[in-house]
N, C-alpha and C positions, 0 to 999 in steps of 0.2 A: 452887823459889822461890815457886811459886804457893801452896804450903801454909803459908807463914809470912808474918807481917806485915812487909813490906819496909820499913816506916817505922823499924823497929828495926835494919835492916841497916846494915853498916858500909861503908867505902869500897870494899871488894871487891864487895859487892852493887851499889853505885851504878855502878861501872865496868861490871858485867855488864849493867845496864839500859841504860847509855849505848851499849855495844856492840850490844845488840839494836836500839836505835833507829837507830844508824848503818847497821846491816845492812839494816833495813827501808827506810831512805831510799835506799840504794844499789840495792836491788832495784827500787824504784819508778822510779829513773832508768833502770835497765837495761830495765824494761818499756816506758818511753816511747821509748827508742832502738829497741827491737824493733818498736814500733808504727809508727815512722817508716820503718823498713826494710821492713815489710810493705806500707805504702802505696807506697813507691818500687817495690818488685818488682811490685805489682799494676798500677801505672801502666805499667811497662815491658812487662808481659805484654799489657795492653790496647793499647799503642802498637804492639807487634810484631804482634799479632793483626790490628789495623786495617791495618797496612802489607801484611800477607799478603792480607787480603781485598780491599784496593784493587788490589793487583797482579793478583789473580785476576780481579777485575771488569774491569780495564783490558785484560788479555790476552783475555778472552772478548769484550769489546766490539770490540777491534781485529779479532779473527778473524771475528766475525759481520759487521762492517762490510765487511771484505774480501770475504766471501762474497756479501753483498748488492749490493756496488758494481757488479759486472758485470751481474747480472740487472736491477738497477734502471736501469742505463744503457740496456739493451736495451728495457726497458718504456717508458722515457722517449722513446726514438727512435720506437718504434711509436706511442705516443700523439701525438707530433708529426706522424707520417705520417697518422694518422687525421684530425687537425685539417685537414691540407692536402687530403686526399681529400674530407672533408666540405665544405670551402670550394669545391673544384672541383664537387662535387655540387650545392651551393646555386647556384653560378653557372650550371651546366647547367640546373637547374630553372627559374631565372629566365629564361634564354634560351628554354626550352621554353614557359613561360607567355607570354612576349612573342609568340612565334610562334603560339601557340594563339589569343591575343587577336587578333592580326593576321588569322589565318585565319577565325575565327568572326565577325569584324566587317568583313571585307573588302567584303562586298556593301553594307553600310550606308555605309561610307566612300566607296565608289565612287558610291553613289547620291547622297550629299551633295555630292560633287565635281561630279557631273553636274547636280544641281539648282542649285548655285551658278553653274556655267557658263551655265545657262539664264537665270538672273537677269541675269548680266553681259551676255550677248548681247542680251537684250531691252532693257536700259537703253541699250546702245550703239546699237542699231537705232533707238530712238526719241529718242536724244540727250538722255536724262535725266541730270541732273548726278549725279556720283558720290556727292555728299553725301547723296543720298536713298537710297543703297544700303547702309543699315546699320540695326541694330536700334534704336538710340537715336532716329533720325529717325522711324521708323515707330511707336515707342512714343509719341512726342509728337503725331503727327498722325492716325494710323489705329489706335489701340489697340483690341484686341479681347479679349485674354486678361488674366487677373489680373496676371500678371507685368508686362505692358506698362503697365497702369493704375498699378501700384505705382511703376514707373520715372517715369511722368508726374507722379504725386503727389509723389514725392521731389524731382523737379526744381523743382516749384512751391514746396515747403517751403524748399528751399535759397535760391532766388531771392528769395522774398517774406517769409521768416521768419528763416532763419539769418543771411543776410548783413545785413539791416537790424538785427537784434539785435546782431550784432558791431559794426556801425558805431555803434549807440546806446551801447554799453558803452565805446567808446574815448573817453577824456576830451578828446582833442585835436580831436574832430569835433563840430561844433555839433549840437544836438538835432534841428534841422529837416532835416539832410542825409538821414537814413534815410527820412523821409517823402518827400522829393523823389526819392530813389533809387527807392523803391517805385512812385511815380507814373510816373516816366520809364520804368522797366522794364516796367510794365503797358502803357503806351502803345506802347513799342517792340515788345514781344511781340505785342500786338494787331495792329500794322501789319505786322510781319514775318510773323506767323502767317497773317493774311488774304491777304497777297501770295503766300506759299508755297502756301496752299490753293487760291487761284484760279488762279495761273499754273503750278503744278506738279501738285498733287494732282488737280484737276479735269481738267487737260489730259491727264494720263496715268493716269486713274483705274484703268482695267482692268489695265494693266501693273503699277502699283504695288501694287494689291490682290492681284494674282496673286503678286507677289514676296513680299508679306507672308505669304500662305498657304504659299508655298514655304519661306520662312524658318521658319515654324512646323513644317513637315515636317522640315527639317534639324535644328531644335532637338529634336524628338521622337526623331529617329534618334540624336542625340548622347546623349540620356538613355538610350536602349536600349544604346548602346555602353558607357556608364559602368556600367550594371547588369551587362552581360556581363563587363566587366573585373573588377568586384567579385566576381561569382559564380565566375569562373575562379580568382581569387586565393584564395578561401575553399575551393575544392574540395580535399578531402583525397586524392582519387584521383590518384596520380602515375604510373600505369601507362603513360600516353601520352607521358611525357617521356623514356623510354629511360634510366632511372637504374640499371638492374640491375647494370651493370658497377661502378658506384661502390659500391652496396650490397654486392655480393659482395666487393669489395676491403676495405671496412670490416669486414665479418664475418670475413674471413680474417685480418686484422690483429688483430681482437678475440680470435680463437681462439689466435693466436700469443702474445698477452699472457697469456691464461689458462694456456697451456702453460708459458710462462716463469715465471709465478708459482708453478705447481705444482713446477717444477724447483727453484725457489728454496726452497720449503718443504721439499722432500726433502733438499736440501743442508744446510739448517739442522737438520733432524731427525737427519741422519747426524752432523753436528757435535756435537749434544747427546748422542748415544748413544755415540760413539766417541772423538772428539777431545777434547771438553770434560773427561771424567773424567781422561784422561791429562794434560791441561794442569793441572788442579787438583792432581793427584797430584805433578806435577813441581814446581809452585810451593810446595806444602805441604812437600815434601821438604827444601827449603832453609830452612824456618822451624821445622819441628816439633822438631828436635833442641834448638834454642835454647829454644823454648817449653817443651818437656818439662823441661829443666833448671831453668828459672825456676819452673815449676809445682811441681817437686819441692822446690826451695828454699823456695818460698812455703808449701807444706804443712808442711815442717819448721819454719819460723819460726812458723807459726800454732800448731803443736803445742807448741813451746817457750813461746810467749806464753801459751797457756792454762794450762800447768803453772805457770809463774812467777806468773801472775795468781792462781791458786788458792793458791799459797804465800803471796803478799802478803796475800790476804784472811785466811788463817789467822793470819799474823803480826799483822795489824790487830786481829783478835779477841783474840789473846793479849795484846797491848799494852793494849788497852782494858780487858780483864778483870783483868789482874794488875798493871798499872802505873798507868793513869789512875784506876782505882777507888780507889787509895790516895793517889796524889800529886796527882791532878787534872790536867786537860789543860794547865793553866798551866805545870806543871813537866816535862811529858813532851815535851821537845824538846831538841835537842843543846845549845843555848845555855844554858838554865837548868840542865840536868844538869851541864854543865861548870862552871858557877859553884858549884853545890853541892859538886862534887868538889874544887874549889879551896879552899872553906871547910874541908872535912875535912882536906885536905892541910896547911892552915895551922895546924891544931890547935885551931881555934875550936869544933869540934864533933866528936863521935865517931860519931854515927848520922845517918841520912838525915833523921829528923824534927828533930833538933837543928840540922842544917845549914839546913833549910827555915825554922826559927824565926829563925836568925841572918840569913838572906837577907831575911826579911820585916821584921825589925827595922831593917835597913839602909835599907829603903824608907821 
């Protein structure tokens, strides 16, 4: 048919063309159905493969978790024990530090106690009021060191500066009140101070001065005690606290943890080398038959698809070269070819070209 001009062909030629077009359309529909089937089989293979891999992963995870559980529990218990032993060690160390501080400062504490007793006894013997036996009193009346001067200065600032300023800032208090307060306090302190100095300080000068110097000695001893405490707490040497039993216990538990971890790794290694391959083989054995069948079916479908696709391409080339080249794309379809066939059947035309002319005239 390719060697003749199909425009001069009769109804038999037209029906042959129509048959070729129908066959081409049917093969295209079949190719589409095959494409859908290939996609469905591919999805099923992917789904089954994922289900197999998920089951393998789940089985392996369950097995490794089961192996690790016992070892992890033992390690956790040992770590809790270490924490308890460490807490007991810290407690024992603190007790040792307290005892060491007490031991190394015992002489200074005893000396301070003895010095304080001497002051108390002297004050009692001379019937000196108890109010004079404190650091604040001595800082006000017989200051000698910088600390006492600072206490005295702070006292004056509070009495003659801070309190008057506070009174001045209060809106409910008249402005003259702070001035009166300062004046009254000045006179009062002058009278009281003079009375205390004459009747108490001068009357017991030697005893009070000696008490002041003794208090300085007590203060110096307290400073030495604090330095000793600080030095002992910072000392890194723990040999004198008898902590060896705690350290040995902690080291022993640490070794036990290392051993347990090694056993855990050995168990996991054995699982990887022996149990895991058998587990994978067992799970795959339940899926591979089905997967292989689907893969064979997929390969068969793809082969059929490629062959049919090649045939359709060849038909497409043939139709384009032998039909569309003469009839034009407008007429190379089932609907138009059927209408041309009807025109010839009705006797209005004898050839395909005549039928096309009749069709065009109707339009």
